[in-house]
C-alpha positions as CSV (number, residue, x, y, z in Angstrom):
1,M,121.4,100.2,98.9
2,T,123.1,96.9,99.4
3,D,126.9,96.3,100.6
4,D,127.7,95.7,96.9
5,G,126.0,98.5,95.4
6,R,122.8,97.2,93.9
7,G,119.2,98.7,94.9
8,P,116.5,96.9,96.3
9,I,114.6,95.9,93.5
10,E,117.9,94.7,91.7
11,A,118.9,92.8,94.3
12,A,115.8,91.1,95.2
13,T,115.4,90.0,91.6
14,A,119.1,88.9,91.4
15,D,118.4,86.5,94.8
16,L,115.2,85.1,93.1
17,A,116.6,84.1,90.2
18,A,119.6,82.4,92.4
19,W,116.5,80.8,94.3
20,L,114.7,79.8,90.9
21,A,118.1,78.1,89.3
22,G,118.9,75.9,92.3
23,A,115.1,74.7,92.6
24,A,114.8,74.3,88.7
25,G,118.0,73.1,88.5
26,A,119.0,75.3,85.3
27,A,120.0,78.9,85.5
28,V,117.0,81.2,85.1
29,P,117.8,84.5,83.4
30,V,116.4,87.9,84.2
31,G,115.0,89.0,81.0
32,P,111.2,89.7,79.7
33,P,109.3,86.9,78.1
34,T,110.5,85.8,74.7
35,D,108.7,84.6,71.7
36,G,110.3,80.8,72.4
37,T,112.7,81.0,69.5
38,A,115.4,82.7,71.6
39,G,115.9,80.0,74.0
40,D,113.9,76.5,75.6
41,G,113.6,77.5,79.3
42,L,112.5,79.8,82.3
43,T,112.7,83.2,82.1
44,V,112.1,85.9,85.3
45,W,111.4,89.7,84.8
46,P,110.2,92.5,87.6
47,L,106.5,93.5,86.6
48,E,105.3,96.0,88.7
49,L,106.2,97.3,92.6
50,R,103.3,96.8,95.1
51,P,102.7,98.1,98.7
52,A,103.1,96.4,101.9
53,R,102.1,97.7,105.1
54,Q,104.5,99.8,106.4
55,T,105.4,99.5,110.7
56,H,106.0,101.6,113.7
57,G,108.6,100.3,116.6
58,S,110.0,102.2,119.7
59,A,112.1,104.3,117.9
60,G,109.8,105.6,115.2
61,R,108.7,104.7,111.1
62,Q,111.0,100.8,110.4
63,A,112.7,100.4,107.3
64,Y,109.9,101.2,104.4
65,R,108.5,98.0,102.9
66,F,106.9,96.7,99.3
67,Q,106.7,93.8,97.0
68,V,108.3,93.3,93.8
69,R,106.1,91.0,91.7
70,H,107.8,89.0,89.0
71,L,106.9,87.3,85.9
72,L,108.5,83.6,85.8
73,A,107.6,82.3,82.1
74,A,108.1,79.4,80.1
75,A,109.3,78.8,76.8
76,G,109.7,75.7,75.1
77,P,109.1,72.2,76.1
78,A,112.2,71.9,78.8
79,A,110.4,74.6,80.8
80,L,107.9,72.8,81.7
81,P,109.1,70.3,84.1
82,R,111.5,73.1,85.4
83,L,108.3,75.1,86.1
84,D,106.9,72.2,88.2
85,R,110.1,71.7,90.0
86,V,109.6,75.3,91.3
87,L,106.1,75.2,92.1
88,A,106.3,72.1,93.8
89,A,109.6,73.6,96.0
90,A,107.9,77.0,96.6
91,V,104.9,75.1,98.0
92,T,106.6,72.7,100.2
93,A,109.0,75.9,101.6
94,G,105.8,78.2,102.1
95,E,107.6,81.0,100.3
96,P,108.4,82.8,98.1
97,E,105.0,83.9,97.4
98,V,103.0,81.7,93.9
99,L,100.0,83.0,91.6
100,L,98.5,81.4,89.4
101,E,97.1,84.3,88.2
102,A,99.6,85.1,85.0
103,G,97.4,84.3,82.3
104,D,96.0,87.3,81.5
105,P,95.8,87.5,77.3
106,A,96.8,91.9,77.6
107,L,99.7,90.9,79.6
108,W,101.3,88.3,76.6
109,R,99.9,91.0,74.0
110,A,102.1,93.8,75.5
111,F,105.4,91.2,75.4
112,G,104.5,90.5,72.0
113,V,104.5,86.8,72.9
114,P,102.0,84.1,72.7
115,P,100.1,83.2,75.9
116,R,102.5,80.4,77.9
117,P,102.6,78.7,81.5
118,A,103.7,81.2,83.9
119,L,103.6,82.3,87.2
120,L,104.0,85.5,89.7
121,I,105.9,85.5,92.1
122,D,105.8,88.1,94.7
123,V,109.0,89.0,96.8
124,P,109.3,91.5,100.3
125,V,111.5,94.0,100.1
126,Q,112.9,96.7,102.0
127,V,114.3,100.0,102.1
128,A,115.9,100.7,105.5
129,R,115.3,104.5,106.8
130,A,118.6,106.3,107.8
131,T,119.1,106.8,111.2
132,P,119.8,110.7,112.0
133,V,123.2,110.7,113.8
134,A,122.9,113.1,117.1
135,P,125.2,116.0,117.0
136,P,128.3,115.7,119.6
137,V,127.9,116.9,122.9
138,L,130.8,119.3,123.3
139,R,130.1,121.1,126.6
140,P,129.0,120.2,130.3
141,L,125.8,119.3,130.1
142,R,124.1,122.5,132.1
143,L,120.6,123.1,133.8
144,R,119.0,125.9,134.7
145,Q,115.7,126.3,136.7
146,V,113.3,128.4,134.8
147,G,110.9,129.9,137.1
148,M,107.2,131.4,135.8
149,R,105.5,134.2,136.5
150,R,102.4,136.6,135.8
151,L,101.9,139.2,133.1
152,D,99.4,142.2,133.9
153,G,98.8,144.5,131.3
154,R,96.1,147.1,129.1
155,V,94.7,146.5,125.5
156,V,93.6,149.6,123.9
157,G,92.9,151.3,120.8
158,P,94.3,154.3,119.4
159,Q,92.6,156.5,121.2
160,E,93.3,154.6,124.5
161,Q,89.7,153.4,124.4
162,P,89.4,149.9,126.1
163,L,89.4,146.7,123.9
164,A,87.3,144.0,125.7
165,A,86.9,140.3,124.4
166,V,90.5,140.2,123.1
167,R,92.0,136.6,123.3
168,V,95.9,137.5,124.9
169,E,98.0,134.5,123.8
170,L,101.4,133.4,124.9
171,D,103.0,132.6,121.7
172,G,104.6,129.4,121.5
173,T,102.2,127.7,124.5
174,P,99.2,126.8,125.8
175,Y,98.2,129.7,127.9
176,A,96.0,132.3,126.7
177,T,93.0,134.6,128.8
178,H,91.0,137.4,127.6
179,T,90.7,141.1,128.5
180,D,87.8,142.2,130.5
181,A,85.7,145.1,130.3
182,A,88.2,147.5,130.7
183,G,90.8,146.1,128.6
184,R,92.8,144.3,131.3
185,F,94.2,140.7,131.0
186,R,96.1,138.7,133.4
187,L,98.4,135.9,132.1
188,D,99.9,133.4,134.0
189,G,102.8,130.8,133.2
190,V,105.4,133.1,131.5
191,P,108.8,132.0,131.7
192,H,111.0,133.8,133.9
193,D,114.8,133.0,133.5
194,P,116.7,134.9,136.8
195,E,119.5,134.9,134.0
196,Q,117.6,136.9,131.7
197,P,115.0,138.9,133.1
198,G,114.2,141.5,130.8
199,R,114.4,139.1,128.2
200,P,110.9,140.1,125.9
201,V,108.0,138.2,126.1
202,R,105.8,137.6,122.5
203,L,102.2,137.7,123.0
204,R,99.5,137.4,120.2
205,L,96.2,139.4,120.5
206,V,93.5,137.9,118.4
207,G,90.3,139.5,118.2
208,R,88.0,141.8,116.0
209,G,88.5,140.3,112.8
210,H,92.2,141.4,113.4
211,T,95.6,139.7,114.7
212,H,98.2,141.4,116.2
213,T,102.0,140.5,117.6
214,A,103.7,142.6,120.3
215,E,106.9,141.8,122.4
216,V,106.4,142.7,125.6
217,D,108.7,143.8,128.8
218,P,107.1,141.2,131.4
219,A,108.9,143.6,134.5
220,D,106.8,146.3,133.2
221,T,104.4,146.9,135.8
222,D,102.3,149.5,133.8
223,L,102.1,147.7,130.2
224,V,99.5,148.6,127.9
225,I,99.8,147.4,124.2
226,V,98.2,149.3,121.5
227,C,96.3,147.5,119.0
228,A,96.1,149.8,116.0
229,P,93.6,149.1,112.7
230,P,95.6,147.6,110.1
231,A,96.5,150.5,107.3
232,G,94.1,151.1,104.2
């Protein structure tokens, strides 16, 4: 929304109408083309929204961009010199972008009026993206060093039979390994927080068509994970 509460399409159309009035030398009302009996002059009307190339900056995506295509239609003899002045002003200034493609008979049938001289004018529009506001820092910044440890264990079935070739993953990290023929595994890169030495470690075990999760004590020196088959 603009500062005066207008939306981007409404604001773009109003700004174009103001520019057209200056170029044509007469007011250009916003409205669809009429049958010629309601007035003698130009009218401008937003016809369609067209996509525009989106851009990215160092802070991420920028404002959302698109174009509003307007139909500038002439009605009556007095409109022709005004249309000439608008076309000359746009070509001389290089903007707004003007297209001589408004002669489609289906367009005029849709408005219920006979064909007449007209221009298509594309106006670039953008919608600002809200920048997220970072929450305030209420406490002094505290840095803690978290070390790494090694986790050794075994993966077995319900009857204590070792399960080989099971993928053991440290959940939420890229660290993973596989069990050997005796079901044993060794996993490096397990975080170790000196202030929470007994904090459980979540593992994900994938093998034999099943996936299991387990929370284990990283300080356990005889870690055994039992993977029971799913019920049913």
